[in-house]
N, C-alpha and C positions, 0 to 999 in steps of 0.2 A: 685054816683060821677061819672060827663063827664068823656068822656075818654079825653086822650090827645091825643092832633095829634104828628104821630111819629118825626116828623122834631122840631117840639117843646121841645120834650121829647131828642133829643139827642144833641138840643144846647143846654140844660138845665145840658145834661150831661158832658157838652164842659165845660159848663159855672166853674160845678159846679169842675171840673179835675183841671184846667184852678186857680181857686181862693183857690182848697186844696194845691196844687202846690207852688202858690203863699206865699201862709203863711207858708209854711213847713220850705222857701228858708229865708224867713222875719224870720223867729223862727230859725233859721241856725246861719242866720248873727248880728244877735242883741245881744250882749252883756249883754243888761239886761233879768234877769230872769220872773221879775214878764209881761214885754210886749214878751215875746219868750212864755210862756203858754198861754198868751189871742189867741197870734196867731193858737197856737197848739190846742184850742182849735176852732179856728172858721175852723181849717183844719177837723175835725173831724166832726164839726154842718155843714158842707157841704156835706155831704153826709146823709142827712136828705134829699135834697133832690132828691134827685131817689127813694132812697127808699120806699117814700110814695106815689109814682106812680102807674099802674100796673105790672106788670111783674120788680115790685120794688127789688127782691133778685139778680137778674140778673146783670137790674143795674146799683145795688149794686157793686158789685161786679168786676164787667168792670173799676167801677169807683177808688177799692181800688186798682186792678191789675196796673191801669194807673199812680193813682198815687204815688205807689210805686217806679216802674220803673223809670218812669221820674226824682224823688226827692232822687232815690238810684244814678242817671245820674248825676242830677245838685250838691246836695247838699245832700252825705252822713254824716251824721249824729247825732248825741244822738235823738237831733226831730224826725226825720223821724222815726229811729228805732221805737222810742214810740211810730210811728203814728204806723206803722206796728204791733207792738204785742198786744197796747194796743183801743186805742184810736179813728184808722181805723174804726175797727170791732164793736165798740159800739150801732152805729144807727140798723145794721140788726138786731145783736140779743134786740133791747129795739123793736124793732119791733114785732120782731118773740115772743119776753116774752108777750108779749100786749096782742097782740091777740088771741095767744093760750092758756091764764088762766087769770082767773077770780079775783084769789088772788093777788091786791099789795105787802104787803108784803112780801108773794114768792116770785115776779119777781125780789123785791130788792135786797132779800137775795137768787136769782140765780147772778143777775147782781153781788152783792158783790164776791161770791166766783168764777166767772169768771174771776174778777178781780184780786183778791188773787189767784186765779189759776195760771196767765198768768203774776203776778209783781215775785211769785217763777220759772219761768222759765226761766225767764229773769234773776233774781239774777243768778239762777246757772247755764244758759249760759255765761253770766261776772266771775264767779267764774269758772267755769270748762274747760272751751272750750277758752276762751279769757285771760282766767289765771291772773283778774285784781278785788283787793277786792274791792268791794262799800263799805264796811262799816269801810273802813280806814279815808274815810273822814267824821268820828262821834265819834273818840274813847273817849271809858269813859263814854258815853251816854248806858241803857242799851240796848238791842234789840226793847224790847215793845214799847219803847218811840216812834223811826222812822215809826215802824207799823203800830199805833196808827193812827199816824201822816197823813199818806198815807193812810189809813180808814178812816179818815174825811176829808181826800183833798178830796177823791173817791166820797163822798157823798155829799158831793158842788157843786160837778164835777155835780152828776146822777141831783143835783135841778136847777141848771143853765142849762144843756141843754136841760132838761125840760122845762122849762120858753124857753127859746128863740126857741126850734121847738115850742110850743104851739103859738108864739108870730108868724111862719113866715105861719104855717097851719090857723087860724084865720083871719090873717091881709094881710099876704101877695103872701100868694101861688098864690090866687086865679086873683091877679092884676100883677103877674107877669110871670101868665101862665096860658090864660084863657081858657075854655073850650069848645070845641061843641060839 
């Protein structure tokens, strides 16, 4: 792959940060939950732009730090915390596992394990540090039903993310960021 000029990479990184913060802000002010979920998805998808370039992990770390800091100042809320805990880290993890492991089934299992670990950490923080019982929202339902719904939701998230990242890589990357 041809190298991207530094100025164009900085511009793409700034654009990615701005769109992610805008999506998180839109998710926090929107009262319609599916629309907020779409905004959160596009905020996490914007991480794919700097990750796929040379030194992508460094650019992804810069983007994650900038989006986290700006979002915590502008729109602290549940969607910002979900981005920080789970969805902002997904693109570097996906690329890392995809480039290091050849077995697709193993990479999916490792991503699911990562998701489950972060959900458990998030639930532990809300339960023990914030003293907020999340399970009170679903009284009378066995615990395995919301867990299964989260697993299915994350599998759908991975499939949609894969589709949009493929679309960006195949159709948009070379048109938006020409190589030298």
